[in-house]
N, C-alpha and C positions, 0 to 999 in steps of 0.2 A: 522950755524944751523945744528943740528944733526937729521937724519931721520933713523928710523928702519922700514924696511918692513919685516913683519913676516908671514910665512906660518905655521899655527898651526899643531901640531901632532894629530894623532888619534891612541891611543895606542891599540885600539881593533882590528885594522886591521893587522893581522899577516904578510901580505905580505910586509908591510913597516917596520917591526921590523928587521932592518938590523943586530942587535946584535944577534938575534936568529940563523941566518944562513948567511954565506957569499954569498950563492946563491942569497939571496934577494937583493943584490946590483944591480942585473940586472932587478929588478922590482920596482925600485925607480927612479923617474924622477924629474928634477929640477922644482921649481915653476916659470914657464916661465912668467906668467902674472906680477909677481913682478919684474922680470928682464927687462920686457918691460917698466914698469913704471919708473924704475931706468934710462932707456935710455931717458926718457922725463924729468928727474929731472935736474934743473939748477945746474951749478957747485958750487954755494954758499952753497949747501946742502952736508953735509958729510953723505954718504949713507952706511948702513950695511943691507944686506939681511940675515935673520935668517930662516933657514929651520929646523923646529923641528923634521922632519922625520929622520934626522940624529942624533937626540938627542937634547933635550931642554937645552939651556944654563942656566947659573946662571945669571939671569937678574940683580940681586942686585950687582953683581961684575962688571957689564958693566957700562960705562958712561951714565948718564941720558940723554935721547933724548929730543928734542924739539917737536917732532911729531912722532907718531907711526901709520903705515898703516898696516891693517890686512886683508888678503883675506881668504875666507873659502868656501869649499863645505859644504853641509848640514851635513855630518858626522863629520866635523871639528868644528861645531858651538860651542859646549860646551867648548872645549879647547880655541877657539877664545875668548869666553866671559871671561874665566879665565884670559887670558893674558890681555885683555882689562881692566878688573877690577883692575889688579895689577898696570898697568901704570896710570890709572885714579886716583887711590888712591894716587899716587905720584904727582898728579897735571899735568900729561902729557896729551896733547890732543890725542885722538884716533879716527882715521878714519877707518871705515870698509867697505869693498866692496866684490864683487864676486857674484856668483850665489845665494848663500843662502841669502845674504843681499838684493838681488833684489827680490827674491820670498817671503821672510818673513820680509818685510820692517819694520813693526811696532815692531816686536820682537827685531830686531837688533837696532832700534833707541833708545830703552830703555837702551841699553848697550854700546852705543858709543856716542861720541860727535858729530860725523858727519857720514853720510852714503852716499856712492856712488852706485847708481844703474846702471845696464847695463854695457857696456864696458867703462872703465874709461879713455881711452886715450884722448878723446875729452875734458875732464874737469880737468884732473890731474894738469896741470899747474896753473889753477885757484884755485884749492884746496890749492896748496902750497903757492900761492901768498896771499890768504886769511889767511892762517895759520900764515904766517910771520907778517901780520899786525893785528893779533888778531881779525879778522872778519870772522872766519870760519862759514859757513852756516850749518844748520842741515842736509840738503840734497842736493846732486848734482845728476842730471840725465844725465848719459853719453850717453844713447841710443845706437845706432850702430855707431861705429867709422868709419871714412873714412880710409879704410884699406891701401890706398896708402900712408897715412901719418904716419902709425905705424913705429916707429923707430926700429933700430936694438937693440935687447936685450943686456943687459950688462952681457955677459957671464963671464967676468973677475971677477965679484963679487962673483961668486960661482965656483971657479976653481978646487976644490979638493973634494974628497969623493964620487964621482959618477962614475958609470960604463958607464952611458949613458948621452950624451948631449941632448938638446931639441930645437926644432924649430917649428914654425907655418907658413904655406904658404897660407892657406885659412881659411875663417870663414863662418859659416852659413850652414844650411842643409835643403833642401826642402822636405825631406822624412817625417818629423814630426811624428815619431813613438810614440805611445801612452805613452810609459814608459820613453821617453827621453825628457829632458828639453833644449836640444841644440837649437831647433828651437825657443822656447819661449825666450831664452836668447840672442842668436846670430842671430836670424832671419832666414827666409826661403830663402832669397836671397843668392846665392853662390858668395862670394866675394874673390878675389884673390889678393895677394900681388904682386907688380912688381917683375918679375923674377930676375932682376939684384939685388934687395934687398935680395932676398932669397939666391942667390949665395954668396953675400958678407957676410951675416950672417953665412952661413955654414962655410965659411973660418975662421970666428972668433971663432968657437967652438973648444975647445982643445981636447975633447974626440974623439976617433976614431969612436965610435959607437954612433948613434944619434936616438932619438925617434922623429918622425914627429907627432905632437900632433893634427893635423887636424882631425876633426870628420869624414870627407869624402874627402880623398886626391884628387881624380880625378873627383869628381862631378858626374852629372847624364846626362848632355846634350852633344851633339856633340862638341859644342864650348868649353865646360869644358875639354873634353878629348883632344882636340887639344892643349889647353893651357898647360895641364899636359905634353903632349909630348914635347912641346917647353921647358918647365922647366927641364925635364929630360935631354934633349939634352944639355942645358946650364950647368947643373951640371956636366955632363960627360965631356964636353969640358973644364971645369975648372980644371979637374983632382984633385979633392979634397981629394981623397983617404979616403973617409968616407964610412962606411957601415950604413944603416939606416933601420928602420922598421916603418910602418905606418898603419893607419886604412883606410879601403875602403869597399865599398859594393861589392857584388859578381860580378858586371859588370866589375870589374877590370880584370876578366878573359876573357872578350869578344873580346879583341883586341890584336893580337899577336905583332903588332908593339909597342903598348904601353908597353907590358910586356918586350919586348926586350930592349926598351929604359930605363925602370925603373931599370932593372937588370944592365945595363951598367952604370947607374948613381949611383949605390951602394945599391939598394934595396935588402935586404936580408931576409925580413920577412914582412908579411901583416896580420893584425888582421881583420877578417871578421865576421860580425854578422849573423849567421845562425838562431839564436834565438829559433826556434822550429822545431822538426822533422815532424810536421804535418801541412798541408796546412791550417787547421782550426785555428791552433795557429798563423800562420802568418797573417791570416785575422783578428784575434782578436787584434793584436797589430799594424796592418797597415804597415807591412813590404812588401811594394809593389814590390820592385825589385826581391825579392825571389820568387814571385808568377808567374813570366813569364812562359807561357806554353812551355813545351819542354826543360826547363832548366835541365841539368844533372849536379848535384853538384859535383859528383865524377870526371867527365870529366873536370869541371871548375877548381877544385883543382889541378888536374894533369897538366893542361896547365900552371898554375902558377908555379908549382914545377919544370916543365921542364926548366924554366928560372932561376933555382938555387935560388928560393925564397921560404922560409918556410911559411906555412899557419897555423895561429892560429885561431881556430874556437871558437866562443862564442855562448852559448845557455842560455836559461832562464828556470828555474823551478818555477812553481807556476801559470801558466796560467790557465784560467778557463777550458780549454780542457784537462789539465794534470790530469792523474789519477795514482794510485799506480802502480809502475813499470816504471814510466817515467825516473827515474835515469839511469837504465840499458839500457833503450831504447835510451836515448841520447848518452850514451857511445858507444852503438852499431852503431848508425848512424854516429857518429864522426869517428869511425874506418872505416865504409863503405865509407865515403867521403875521407878518407885518410889524415886527417889533422895531422899536426906535433905536435900540442898542443891543449888542450881543456881547455877552461875557462868557467865555469858554474856559473851563478849568480842566486840569488833568485829574483823573481819579486818584485820590491820595488817601492811603490808609493812615488815619490819625489815631493816636492812642485813645482808648476808651470807646472806639466804635466797633460795631460788628464786623465791619470791613477789615479793621486791624486784626481782629482775632482770626478771621478767615484767612487772610493773606499770610499771617504769621504761621498758622498751622500748615499752610501749603508751601512754605519757604519761598514766598514771592515778594518779600521785602528786599528790593535790590540795594538800596542805600541803608545799611543797618549798622554803621559804625557810630554809635551814640556815646556822648551827646553831640559830637561834632557835625553829624549829618542832619541834625534837626533843622539847620539853617535852610535846607532845601525843602522842608515840609510846608511850603507856602501855598500849595494848590497850583502853583505856576511852573512846577518842574515834575517830570515823570519819574518818581522815586521808586516805583514798583516794577514787577515783571507783568506784562500785559499779554493776554492770551493770544491775540492775533496780530499784535503790533510790537515790533522791535523798538529799541530806543530811537534809532534814526527815523524809522517810519512814523512813530507817534509824534515826534517833534515836527516832522514835515507836514503831518496832518493838521497840527495846530497852526502852523504858519500859513498853510494854504487856506484854512478856514478864515482866519483873520484878514488875510490879504483879499480874499474874495468879498467878504462882507464889508470891509472898510476900504474898498477901492474908492478913489475920489469920485468917479461918476455915481456910484451907489450912495455915497454920503450926500452928494448934491441932490439926488432924487429924494432922499429921506428928508433933508432940510426943506426943500421946496414943497414937499407934501405936507410937512408940519406948518409951513407958512400958509399954504393954501387952505388948510383946515383950521388955522389959527390955534395950533397946538404947541406953543412955546418953541418957535424955531431957533431962538438964540441958545436955549439950553440944549436942544438937539444938536446944534452945530458944535458947541463947546465939548459936549461929551463924546461925539463921534471923532472930532479932531484929536481929543485927548487919547483915545484908543489908537487912532492911526499913528500919532506921533510916537507911541511906545512900541510900535512894531519893530523899528530898527533896534531899540534898546533890548527888546525881547530876543531878537536873533543873536545879538551879541552875548546875552546872558545864556542862551541855549548852547552856544559854542563853548563857553567856559564850563558849563555844566557837563557837556559831553567829555571834555578833556579830564575833568575831575572824576567822572564816572568810570572812564577807561582806566585811569590811574588806580582807582579803588579796586577794580576788577583784577588788575595785575597784582596788586598787593595781596588780595584775597587768594588768588591762584597760587602765588608764591608761598604763602603761609600754609595752604593745604598740601602742597608738595613737600614742604619741610616737615609737616606733621606726619605725612605718610612715610617719608624716609626715616624719621625718628622711630616710628612704630616698627618698621622693617628691621632696624638695627637692634631693637629689643628682642 
C-alpha cells in the first residue's frame, strides 16, 4: 500500500519562496505533523512525505498512491483543495486534517473523502486500517492526543533541503489570546512529552540547527518551569551538539537558572510575542503575561541576551487601539527593547478564534469570498476592516515599520552589537538580511493584494446593487 502525506504550498507567502532568496532557507521548517503520523504508520505502507514549500512535484510522474493524507493551515486551504481534487479525479482516496479542517469542517468535507478533526495521533491507525479494507469513514475525531503516546517523528523521510530540523516537546496553551487558535485546537491544558522521548528525537535529527515548534516552550506555572529545567539538563547531558530556537512568553526572562540551562542545552534564539506597544492593546487581545505590573521589557530582553540567546520580537498591526503612526511606533519600541529581529503581522481573524467570532458579528471580515480568499489568511495581508486604519494606510504602516527597523545602518548596528557581546553575529546578520531582502517582495505582494481587494469590492458592490434592484422589481 502506497501513502502520500502532503504539505501544500502557499505561493503568496514570500518567506517560504526559497527560490527567491537563499536566506529564506532559514525561514522554512519541516511539516512535523506529517512526520509524526508517518511514525504511527505500519510498515506495510510505503510512505512518501511531500513538502510543496520546497517546490510542488510532478504528481503525474509519481507512482499512483492508494491513499493521500493532506494537512493544511487556513492559508494553505486552496492549494490543499487543488491537490485533493487532482487525486480524487484519479480515484484515489483523500483524507484531510489539520487546524483548517477542524475549524471549517463542512467546507473541507465537501472536498475530501474523509476528514480528521483535532489531533490525529489517536485515530490515525484506525484511518489506515479502514482505508485498507475499503471502509473509510467520512469523519474521525482525534480530539486531544495522549502526548506520552506520540511517537518519534520520521525525520529520515525529509532528510535534505532544509536548514532547520523541527521538534515538538509540549502542546496546549492556557493563555487563549483572542487572535490565536492554538487553545481551541490543542486545548488550554499544557501537556508535556516524556523528556526521554524528546532527547531521543533530538538525536535522530540530522540538521545541526533545530526549530522547537511548541507554542509556549516553558509554560506558565512553576511546575512547568521545573519540567523545562529538567528537559534542558537532559538535553545538555546528552551532548547533542544542536543549536535550537523556540517560542516562549516573556516569562522566559524571569528565571536566571532557566536561562542558563536553556543556553547550555543549545538555545540560541527565542521568539517572543510582545504584540502591542500599548497596555490597551495587550488588554484588547488578552495578552495577560505582558501586563504584569513592573515588567521592564528592555531589562527582560537584556537578561535573555546575556545568556547568548537572540530575541525575536513579534508585534501585531491592526488592533482597535492602533492609529496612524503605529508602524514607526512599533519599530521604535522594538529598538527600545533591544530585540535582535522584529516580526510584524497584520491582525488576522482566523477561524476558530474569538477574534473571528467578534469580527464576523461586526461584519468586519473584508475578504470573505471563501474558500478562494483563504489564500490571503497568511497573517501577512490585511484581510479585515480595521477601526482606525484604511487598507492603504495599514499597508503603509507595515512598510514604514519594516523599512525603519531593517534599514541597513540599523542592521549593521545590531550585528556589531551581537559581535561585541559575542551573541551569534552570523545568525543575527542572516536573519536580518533575510527580512530586509523580502521587503521588496512584500511591496510587490501588497500591490497585487490591493488590486485584488479593489476588484472584490467592485464585485460585491455590483452584486448588492443587483439584489436591491431585484427586490424593487418584486
